C-alpha positions as CSV (number, residue, x, y, z in Angstrom):
1,M,19.6,63.8,-31.0
2,L,17.4,66.8,-30.7
3,K,16.6,66.6,-26.7
4,D,14.7,70.0,-25.6
5,K,15.2,71.6,-28.9
6,V,12.7,74.0,-30.5
7,I,12.2,73.6,-33.8
8,L,10.0,76.1,-36.2
9,L,8.9,73.6,-39.4
10,T,7.3,75.1,-42.5
11,G,5.0,72.7,-44.6
12,G,5.3,70.3,-42.3
13,A,1.7,68.9,-42.7
14,D,2.3,66.4,-45.0
15,G,4.8,64.9,-47.3
16,I,8.6,65.3,-46.2
17,G,8.1,68.0,-44.1
18,W,5.7,65.5,-42.0
19,E,8.4,62.8,-41.8
20,C,10.8,65.6,-40.7
21,A,8.2,66.5,-37.7
22,V,8.1,62.9,-36.8
23,A,11.7,62.6,-36.7
24,F,12.3,65.6,-34.8
25,A,9.8,65.0,-32.2
26,K,11.1,61.1,-31.9
27,S,14.4,62.7,-31.6
28,G,13.3,65.0,-28.5
29,A,12.3,68.3,-30.1
30,A,9.1,70.4,-29.5
31,V,8.2,70.8,-33.2
32,C,6.1,73.9,-34.2
33,I,4.8,73.3,-37.8
34,A,3.9,76.3,-40.0
35,D,1.5,75.6,-43.0
36,I,-1.3,76.7,-44.9
37,N,-2.7,73.0,-44.9
38,E,-4.8,73.0,-41.9
39,G,-4.8,69.4,-41.7
40,G,-1.7,69.5,-39.8
41,R,-3.7,70.7,-36.8
42,D,-5.1,67.9,-36.5
43,R,-1.7,65.7,-36.9
44,I,-0.3,67.4,-34.6
45,A,-1.6,65.3,-31.4
46,E,0.1,62.0,-33.3
47,L,3.4,63.6,-32.5
48,P,5.6,61.5,-29.5
49,G,6.4,64.2,-26.9
50,S,5.2,67.2,-25.7
51,G,5.5,71.1,-26.6
52,H,4.5,70.9,-30.2
53,L,2.2,73.4,-31.8
54,F,0.3,73.8,-34.8
55,R,-0.1,77.3,-36.5
56,R,-1.6,78.4,-40.1
57,C,1.0,79.8,-41.6
58,D,1.2,81.5,-45.1
59,V,4.9,81.8,-45.8
60,T,4.8,84.5,-47.8
61,S,3.0,87.0,-45.2
62,V,5.0,89.1,-43.2
63,T,2.3,89.1,-40.8
64,D,2.0,85.5,-40.7
65,V,5.6,84.1,-40.1
66,K,6.2,87.5,-37.7
67,E,3.3,86.4,-35.4
68,T,4.2,82.8,-35.8
69,V,7.9,83.0,-34.8
70,S,6.3,85.1,-31.4
71,A,4.0,82.5,-30.7
72,I,6.6,79.8,-30.8
73,T,8.6,82.4,-28.3
74,A,6.5,82.8,-26.3
75,L,5.4,79.3,-25.4
76,H,9.1,78.2,-25.2
77,G,11.3,81.2,-24.5
78,R,13.6,80.3,-27.5
79,L,14.1,78.8,-30.7
80,D,16.8,76.7,-31.6
81,A,16.2,75.7,-35.0
82,V,14.3,76.7,-38.4
83,H,13.5,74.1,-41.1
84,N,12.3,76.0,-44.1
85,N,10.5,73.3,-46.4
86,A,6.9,74.6,-47.5
87,G,7.5,74.4,-51.3
88,L,5.9,74.9,-54.2
89,A,6.7,72.8,-57.5
90,K,4.1,73.5,-60.3
91,P,3.9,74.5,-63.4
92,S,5.3,71.7,-64.9
93,S,6.8,73.6,-68.1
94,P,9.2,75.2,-69.8
95,L,10.1,79.2,-68.9
96,H,7.9,80.7,-72.0
97,D,4.9,78.6,-71.0
98,T,5.3,79.8,-67.4
99,T,2.4,82.7,-66.6
100,E,3.5,85.7,-64.1
101,E,1.3,84.5,-61.8
102,E,2.8,80.9,-61.8
103,W,6.5,82.5,-61.4
104,Q,5.5,84.9,-58.7
105,A,3.8,82.2,-56.3
106,L,7.1,80.0,-56.9
107,M,9.4,82.7,-55.8
108,D,7.2,83.8,-53.1
109,V,6.7,80.3,-51.6
110,N,10.3,78.5,-52.1
111,L,12.4,81.8,-51.9
112,K,10.5,84.9,-50.0
113,S,9.7,82.6,-47.2
114,I,13.0,81.8,-46.1
115,Y,13.5,85.9,-46.1
116,L,10.9,86.1,-43.8
117,T,11.7,83.2,-41.5
118,T,15.0,84.3,-41.4
119,R,14.3,88.1,-41.0
120,F,11.9,87.0,-37.7
121,A,13.5,84.0,-36.4
122,F,17.3,85.5,-36.5
123,P,17.8,87.6,-32.7
124,H,16.4,83.9,-31.6
125,L,18.7,81.5,-33.5
126,R,21.7,84.1,-32.5
127,E,20.8,84.1,-29.0
128,S,20.7,80.1,-29.0
129,K,23.4,79.7,-31.6
130,G,20.9,77.8,-33.7
131,S,20.6,76.6,-37.0
132,I,18.7,76.8,-40.2
133,L,17.8,74.3,-42.7
134,S,16.4,74.6,-46.1
135,T,14.7,71.6,-48.2
136,T,16.5,72.6,-51.6
137,S,16.3,69.6,-54.7
138,L,19.1,68.0,-56.6
139,V,17.0,69.7,-59.9
140,G,18.9,73.2,-58.5
141,T,22.3,71.9,-59.2
142,I,21.8,69.6,-62.4
143,G,18.5,71.4,-63.7
144,Q,15.4,69.6,-65.3
145,N,13.5,69.6,-68.3
146,N,9.9,71.3,-68.4
147,H,10.3,72.5,-64.9
148,A,12.1,75.9,-65.1
149,A,10.9,78.1,-62.8
150,Y,10.9,75.8,-60.0
151,V,14.4,74.4,-60.9
152,A,15.3,78.1,-60.6
153,T,13.9,78.9,-57.1
154,K,16.2,75.6,-56.1
155,G,19.2,76.9,-57.5
156,A,18.7,79.8,-55.7
157,V,17.5,78.3,-52.3
158,S,21.2,76.3,-52.8
159,A,23.5,79.5,-53.3
160,L,21.3,81.5,-50.7
161,T,22.3,78.6,-48.1
162,K,25.6,78.9,-48.9
163,A,25.8,83.1,-48.5
164,M,23.8,82.7,-45.2
165,A,26.2,80.5,-43.7
166,L,29.2,82.7,-44.5
167,D,27.0,85.5,-42.8
168,Y,26.1,83.8,-39.8
169,A,28.9,81.9,-38.7
170,P,29.9,84.9,-37.1
171,Y,27.3,84.1,-34.6
172,G,27.4,80.7,-34.5
173,I,24.4,80.3,-36.7
174,R,24.6,77.1,-39.1
175,V,22.9,77.3,-42.3
176,N,22.6,74.2,-44.4
177,A,20.4,72.5,-46.9
178,V,19.2,68.8,-47.6
179,A,19.1,68.1,-51.6
180,P,16.5,64.9,-52.2
181,A,16.2,63.5,-55.8
182,A,12.5,61.7,-56.0
183,V,10.7,61.3,-53.3
184,S,7.1,60.2,-52.7
185,T,4.7,62.7,-51.7
186,P,1.3,64.0,-52.6
187,M,3.0,66.8,-54.5
188,L,5.6,64.6,-56.5
189,E,2.1,62.2,-57.1
190,K,0.6,65.4,-58.8
191,W,3.5,66.6,-60.7
192,S,4.1,63.1,-62.0
193,S,0.4,63.3,-63.2
194,E,0.8,66.7,-65.0
195,Q,3.7,64.9,-67.2
196,P,3.0,63.8,-71.2
197,N,4.1,60.2,-69.8
198,A,2.5,59.9,-66.6
199,D,2.0,56.3,-67.5
200,V,5.4,55.5,-67.0
201,M,6.6,57.8,-64.7
202,K,6.5,56.3,-61.3
203,Q,8.9,53.7,-63.3
204,Y,11.0,56.2,-64.3
205,L,11.4,57.6,-60.9
206,D,11.9,54.4,-59.3
207,R,14.8,53.6,-61.9
208,L,16.5,56.9,-61.2
209,H,18.5,56.2,-57.5
210,P,20.8,53.6,-58.0
211,L,20.7,52.6,-54.2
212,G,16.9,51.3,-55.2
213,P,13.1,52.6,-55.7
214,M,12.0,56.1,-54.6
215,P,12.1,56.3,-51.2
216,E,9.4,57.6,-48.7
217,G,10.3,61.1,-46.9
218,D,11.7,59.3,-44.1
219,V,15.3,58.9,-45.5
220,I,15.2,62.9,-46.0
221,A,14.0,63.5,-42.3
222,D,16.8,61.0,-41.3
223,A,19.4,63.3,-43.1
224,C,17.4,66.7,-41.5
225,V,17.8,65.4,-37.6
226,F,21.7,65.1,-38.6
227,L,22.3,68.6,-39.6
228,L,20.1,70.1,-37.2
229,S,21.9,68.0,-34.6
230,H,25.0,68.6,-32.5
231,A,26.8,66.1,-34.6
232,A,26.5,68.4,-37.5
233,R,28.1,71.0,-35.2
234,F,31.0,71.9,-37.6
235,I,28.7,71.5,-40.7
236,T,27.6,74.7,-42.3
237,G,27.1,75.7,-46.1
238,C,26.9,72.1,-46.7
239,I,23.7,71.2,-49.9
240,L,23.8,67.3,-48.8
241,P,21.8,65.2,-51.5
242,V,20.0,62.6,-50.1
243,S,19.5,61.2,-53.7
244,G,20.5,57.8,-53.8
245,G,23.3,59.1,-56.0
246,A,20.8,60.2,-58.9
247,E,23.3,62.8,-59.7
248,L,25.9,60.1,-60.5
249,G,26.3,59.6,-63.8
250,Y,24.4,58.1,-67.1
251,R,22.6,55.1,-66.8
252,T,21.0,52.4,-69.2
253,C,17.5,53.3,-69.7
254,P,15.1,50.9,-69.0
255,F,12.6,52.4,-71.7
């Protein structure tokens, strides 16, 4: 579905990002992972196909993002899609307990990064009539307690997706987002361990989705392949929930 596409994927070294990297590569794309986690450099060789690239990139840095986009286009001569997946989830706290440093870090990683990738990728996406995809979260729509700053950034990502979709439609650039609920990733495991009821958190998260227990990142990756593919050619401004129905309403509490 993505044969010969060149995709910039931020935060692709682990978790949902890595699952997306694998799915994109299996679908025929050349995947360019931009991540501050150097572990991605070793994992890039595991991807099927060819033309893959790892760049150590701080997605909040103008220089790093600009140089990453330049490296990709120098190697491939084109850029077909950007998947803004890099994200920060901490702190697990209400707003009044969030420090200024924590607030700014969330805003920089979860939002400024999208500004930067768009700023430098836009000329290339305009040429390829490409696509922009962001990983938001269901909590950006329905809310979540003890996670105020994170929820604020994800709500902003969803709103930004719609604004960008309108701005870039005249250029043939589609802009969408995927909104998971709970997905089994290292980041979620860390978040769960920080909760007051950490001992029952996994049971709660498994119960969250009517369709079944908490999934792995591959279910998100499959949706991302679709949204970046020709099959989604008339879809833009969509916030696609891949949530197992977690947002559908009240259910009997198991505790």
